[in-house]
N, C-alpha and C positions, 0 to 999 in steps of 0.2 A: 102678713099676720104670724104672731110667734107660734101659734098653735096649729099651724098647717103643715104636714110634712113635706119636707124637701127631698123630691125623689132623686135628686142627682147627689145628695149627700151620703157617702157610703162609710163615714167614719162611725164606729160603733158608740162613742161618747156623744156625739152630736145626735144620733138616732135616740139615744136614751132620754137627752133633754129635750127633743121634740116629742117624744111620747109622753112624757111628764106633764109638759106645758099643755098638751092637748087634754090629757086626762083630769087635769086641774078644773077643767069647766065642767066636769061631771060631778055632780052632788053625791053620785052612788060610789065614787071611787075615792077615798082619802088615805090609802095605804101607799104613801111614797117615801117612807122612811127606808134608809140604806139596809138595815136588818130585817125590813118585814117581807112578807110573802108577796105583797103586791109590787114591791120594787124587784123582787126576784122574778116575777113574771114579766116586768116590763124590760128588764135587761135579757131574759129569755127571747121574748120577741124581737128586740133589738139586735140580738146576735143572729137571729133567722132572716131578718131583713137584710143586715149587713151583709152575709153569705149571699141571699138571693140576689141583692142588686149586684155584688161583684160578679156572680157568676152569668147574671144577665148582660152586663156590661163586656164581659170577656166574651160572651156569645156573639154579640154585636159586632165586636172587633174581629172576630173570626169571619164575618160575613164581608169583610172589604179587603182587598188585595194590598192596600198600603198599611194596614194594621195587623192582618192575620199572623199569628206567631207559630202556628202549627204547620207542618210541612203537609198533612193531609188537607187542609182547609186551603193552603195556597195552589196546590195541584188542582183541586175541585174548581177552584176560581178560574184558574186559566184555562182549564178544559172548556169553559164557555167561550174562550177566544180560539178555540181548535189548536191549542198548544200544548205541546207533548215535552215534558222536560227530558232532556237528553240524559242517556244512561252514560257508563264510562264508554270511552272511544279509543280505539287503538291509534297507536303511532303507526306510520307508514313510511317505506322507503325502498330502497332496492338493495338486492342481495346479488351478489357476483359469484357463480359457480365456476370453478376451474379444474382442468385436469392438466397433467404433465406436459403431455405431448399429443399432437393430433391423432385421431383414430379414425379408422376405415367405416365405423358404425355411427349411427345417430344415438346420442345419450340424451334419455328423456328425464326432464325434470318436471314432475307432475304437481298439479296445483295442491296446495296444503303441505307441501314437503316441509317437515318440521326441523328447525335449526335452533340453536341456543348460543347465548351470549357467555362472556367469560363470568358475569355475575350470576348466570343460571336462568336469565329471563329467555321464554320462548317466543319462536317468530316463524311464520309460516309463509310460503309463496303464495301469492294471491292471483296466479294464473298459471297455466302450463307452458312450458317452454323447453326447447332442445339445444343441445350443442351439436351443431351440424357438423358433418364429416369434414375434417380438415380444420376444423375450429378447436380452440383450446379453453373457450370461455363464453359465458353467456349471463346477461343480466335478467333479472326477474322482479316485478314490482312484489312486494311483499308486504306484510301486516304482523304486528305484534300480538301473540296470543297463542293460546293452546285450543285445537280443535276438540270438541265435545259432542257427544251424541247420546240421545235418548230414543230407545225403541219401545214401543207400546202397541198393544193390538186392539183396535177399535171396538167399543161395544154396540156401535150402531145407533146410540141415543142422539137426539137433537142437543145442540148448544154444548158440544163436548168440549171441555176445557183440560188442559195440561200444563202443570207447573214446572218451569225450569227453577229447580231449588239452587239458584246462584245469583248472588249480587253483582256479578262481573260479567253479565253478558254483553258483548260488544253492541255498539249502538248501530251499527250498519249506515254510516253516514254516506257510502256510496250506493244509491239506489240501484244502479245498474249491475252491481256485484254484491248483493247483500250478503252477509256474514252469518246471518240466521235465514235457514232455508227448512222448508218442512215438505217431505216426500210422502205420498201416499200410494203404497204399492209401486215404488220407485218412480212416479209420476211427481215433477215438482209443482206444487201448488203456489198460488200467487198471494202475496201480502197485500192488504187493502186496510185503509184508515177506517171505513165503516162499510156494514153489509147493506147500505140503503140501495145501493145500485146493483147488489148481487141477485142474482136470479136462483131457482132451485137447482140448476146445474153448474152453477160457478163454483169452481175449485178454488175457493178463497178461504183464507183464515186471516184472523187478526191478532197483532201483538198487544197485549195489555200491560203496562207497566204498574206493579203492585206498590202499595205504599211502604212495604219494607224494602224496596229496591230489587225485589225478585220479577220475574217475568211470566206471564201465562198466554199459552196460544190457545185461542178459542176459534171454534168452527161454527158453522151456521146452524139454521134450523130447518133446512129443506124447503124453505120459501125464500128468504133472504139468505142465500149461501148454503152451498151443499154439504151435508154432514157425512163424515167418513162411514162407510157401510160397516156393518158387523163383520169383524173377523179381518178386516184390512189391516196391513201393517203401517203403523204411522212412525215415520224417523224423524225427529227433529235435531238439525245439526247446527251447532252455534260455536263461536269463537269466546273463550274464556279470556277476558282481558286484564292487563294490570293497569290500563288507564294511563293516568300521568306518568307513573313510575315505568312505563314501558318506552319513554322517549330514551334514545340511545345516543351519547355524545360519541365523538371520534375516538375517546379513550377506551370506551367499553365495546370492544370488538365482538362481532358474531362469528364464532370460528368453528362450531360444531354441527354436524348434520347427524340428526337422530334416526333418520329414515336411511335405507339402503337405495341406492341409485342403479339403474340397470340400463343396458344399451338395448338396441332393437332386437337383438337376438335373445333378450332374458338373461344376459350375463352381468353380475355385478361389476361396478365401476368404482375405482379410486377416484374421490372427487373432494375438492376443498371448497369453503365459501367464507366470504368475507362481506362486510358492508363497506362500501368506498365512501358513502356518505352517512350521515347521521340520521336516525330515524325520529321523526317529529310529528306533532299533530295528536298525540295521546293527551286525554284530558279525562279528569273525574266527573262523576255525575254533578249536575247543577246542584247548587245549594239553594236555599230559599232566597237569599238576597239576588242571586243571579235570576232565578226564575221571575221574580217580582220586577227586575229590570228588563228582562229580554221580552217577556211576554207581550207587553203592550206594544213595543216597539217593532216587533215581528208582525203583530196583527194589524198594525198601521200601514205597512208595506203593501198589505193585500196579496203578499207572495209574488210580488212584482217589483223588479229592480228598475226603476225610472228616474228617481230623483237622488240626488247626493245622500239625502238621508236614508233613503231605500237601501242603497248599497251598503253602507256602513252598518245599518242593523242587520241585514241578512248576514253580512260577511261576519260581524263579531258574533253572531249567533252560531256560527260553524265551530265545530269541537276543534279546542286546541288555539283558537285565535284570541289574542288577548287585547290587541289594539288594531284599529284600521284607519286609514284616511283615503279619500277618493277624490280626484278632480278631474276637470275636462278642458276644453279649449278655451272657455271664457275666463277661468283661473289663470290658466297658462299666459294667455295673452295679457290680462292684466299685470301679472308679475313682469312679463317682459316690456310691458309700457306700449303695446301695439294694440290696434283696433281687432285683428283676429290673427290666430295662429293655424293656418290652413294645414299643418301636418297633424294637427290634433283633432280634426274633424272626425266625428264619429268614434273617438277613440277615448277610453277611461283608463287613466293612470291609477293603479292599486298600490298602496304601501301597506306592508302587513308585518306585524311582530307577533309571534306565538308565545306561549306561556314560557316563563323562565328566560324571557329576552332573548329566545332563540329567532333565527331567521328562517323562513320556510325554503325548502329545496325545490329541485325540478320536479319531482313527483307530486309534492304536495300543491305546487302551483298549478300543476296540469289538471288535479282533482279538482281543485276549487274552481279552475276555469270552466269546467264541464258543469259543475253545480251552478255556478252563477248564470252561465248561458242560457238556461233553459228558462230563467227568470227574467231575463232583459231582453231588449229589442234585437232582432236578427243581424243588423248592421253594425252592431257596436263591437268593436275590439278592444281586448285588453292588454295593458302593458304593465308590469309588476316593476315597481321602482324599490330600489334598496334604501332603506330608512337610514337618517343619519343620527347617531345618539350624541346628545349634547351632554356631556359628563359634568355634572354640577357638584361643586364643592361649596356648601354653605361655611363661611368662615364666621365665627362668632367670638363675642367678648361678654361674658356672662357675670351679672353681680347677683349673689345669692341671698335670700332673707336671712338675718341673723338667727341662728339656731338650727339652720337647715343642713343637711348633709350634701358636701359638695360632689362627692362620688354618686349618690342616689340623683340629685339633680342633674348632674351630667348624663346619667342613663336615662332619666326621664325626656331630657331634651333630644338625645340621640333617637329615641322611639317616637318622638313627636315628629322629628324630621323624616324618619322612615315611612311614616304614614303619610307624608306630604307626597312620596314619589313611588306610590303603589301602581304598579303596571295595571293598565286598564281601568283604574279607577280615579286616583288623584293625578296621575301622569299618563297622557294620551298623545297620540301623533297630532302635530298641529295645534296643541292645547297650551295655553300660556302657564306659565307658573308665576302667581301673584306673589310679590314681596310681601304685600300686607297681610294675606292669608297665611303666610308661614310665620311671619313675626307674631302676628295675633295669637296663633295657636301655641307659641312658645310662651307668649306673656299670661296665657291663661293658666300655666302652671302655677300653684301656689307659691312655691318655693323659689320662683324667679322673681327678684325685685327690678332687675333692669337688663335688657338685652341689647346689643347693636349687631347688624349682620350684613354681610354683602353675599350675594349669590355669585359666586365665582365659577367659570367654566373652564375645565381643564382640556388641553391641548398639547400633544406631543409634537415637537418639531421633528422634521427628517433632514438626514444628512445627504440626502440625495434629491432633494426638492428641485434644484435646478442646478446647471452646470457653472454658475456664477458666483454662488455663495455657499459658505459651509454648511448653514442650517436655513430652513424656511417651512412655511406651512401657509395654508388658506383657512383662516379662522371661519367658522361655520355660523356663528350667532351674529348677525349684521344688525345695524351699524354697531362697531365696536365703541365702547365708551373710552374717550382719550384719557389718558393718563390713570388707567385701571389695569393696564398690563402689567403682570409680575413676572420677571424672568427667573427661572430655576436652571442652574447648572449642575450636573452630577447630584441633583436632590437638594441643593442648598440654593435659598433666594439670594440673589445677587442685586438686582436693580429693577426700577420701573421704567416705563416709557415717559418721555419729554413730549408734549404737544407742541408742533411746530406752527399751529395756528392756521394751516392751510388744509386741513385734512388728513394731515400725515404726522408721523411721529417717529422718533430715535430712541435708541439706546446706547449710543456711541460714548465710549470713554472706558478708563482703566477702572475696574471693580475688583478690589481684592487680588487675586492671582491672576486675573484674565482680563484681557484686552479685547474690547468689543468694537468693531468697526464695520463701516458700510451697511448699518443697518437702515432698514426702511420699513415703514408700517403705513398702510392705507387703510384708514379706519372704515371706510365704506365698502371696499371691496374685500377686506380681511387678509389681503397678502402681506405677508412679513417675512422678510428675509434679513439675515446678519451674518458677519464672521464673528468667530472667537478663536482666540489664540492665548495658552496653548489648546489644542483640540481635546475636548471633553469626550465623554463616552455617551452621555444623554443630555438632552435640553428640553424642558418644556416650559409651558407658560399657563398662568391663571388669569383670566381677563372678566370683564364684565360687559354685557351688552348694554348698549345705550338706549334703554327702554324704560327709563325712570324706576331703576333698580329691578324690574320684573325681567323675566326671560320669555321672548316670544318667539315660538319655533315657527318655521316654514311648514308647507304641506308635507313635506317628508321628514321631518326632523321631530325627535321626542326628547324630553329631558329625562335623564337617567342618574340617580344618586351615585356618584364615584366615592365620595368620602366625606367625613364630617371633620372640620378643622375648628376645634375650640381652643382659640390662641390664649385666652386668658379667662378663668373663673375663680372668682373671690368673694368672700363674705362680704356682706354691705357694712 
């Protein structure tokens, strides 16, 4: 009926018409002229209805995890799943402390000894250690950040709360050695998720993440959790971290010790520090989309690593981890074409890539093993596998709609391609890159009239691959598509392979200034060898996988955007 209000129509004009139609049926209401007072009242009511319906809908959206826009709403919703979004997490690694020559006294390196990188970032030892008599160095597990301390006097009331006025409080991923500690009159109290199992004498406290990123330390009410007594000294120690920015590459060395180091007699010692390995695992706080994605997956695991999905969900939720794949004996046996792989029994292979395409070091893997061990079966052993990067170069020829900008269209296409290779999002370990998805995303651009594309994989050949040939390599993405391999010598394309029809191919022949001989390509194993005369300084190839133009990685492989090659772009 035309005079019935549509409660799902929020448009102001539609509401005005609906109200007019309804009032026309009322003999007492005749003023519907645009300039009349009655029409003004109709429009006022329509405006109020329009606003009310909009905010009602917005409030309803905030009640569901998939549609909520406000961070506070998302955090409140995932709290129902007992999920606490991660704060900033510190990078971890090892620091090596050295002296010039052995001493006859023990040199003490205390926990939380502060060091500094060339760029000014602070790092702390996360354990106490010593340089023994007769030794010249020692390695200590360390963490990025600066040690902070808050000291207050308890007022004795129940439900005491103390705010840490910082948005950089470290997340304490290592529960056995937390970086946020609370001491009451020099006694270390215990952090708990809830006071529900705490008694009136339990020396417990809770850490509450505030909506603005700060942290509150809360104590009990002398029924569930003990309240610090009046006059007691409360000390809150925490690490202020730089999160993702605290990851240190091999180029940014940690070279300065900000604290004085002493030997067992209390004499100061001249000592140096460096990081032999990179510091990794640093991460910023979870954003809304990460929380929305992670919370249901982690909740589904029941905090237990049993299935493959459980392992991936729990490990990807660990700070600093961007992509994970795990597999066991069944997958290994299937790949090998056998019924069972007995060497893989009770073993889980784990392949991990950290943020910024970094690989985990020994310290990170050891910490991660301890973390996952508490959630999985006692008999399970872990084996970390180094991932293989499939370096992808989309090669395109683009026709642009008449009147469009060539340079802007090229920029837009490059942005689209970058979005198709976002680590942990659109590209993951063991996940296919579909040709149809990539080409469809480019074709969605208004300025693109037509585009053709090949997804090529870049591989550098080695001059020491074997002792029989000048150059060689084993290609990673199998099977290789015959007659898709393009050979580049000293950065210049010279020739492509010829299919022999028996599963092999060749490059043999004289091409420009080069003579290529003894070449052999096995499309199924990926083994490629050849000789080149005269001897070039570099050789690489670009090839396609024989998977209907897609790229299908194995368990340990991931597609990474190496470059974008737009060979031709022209106006329609």
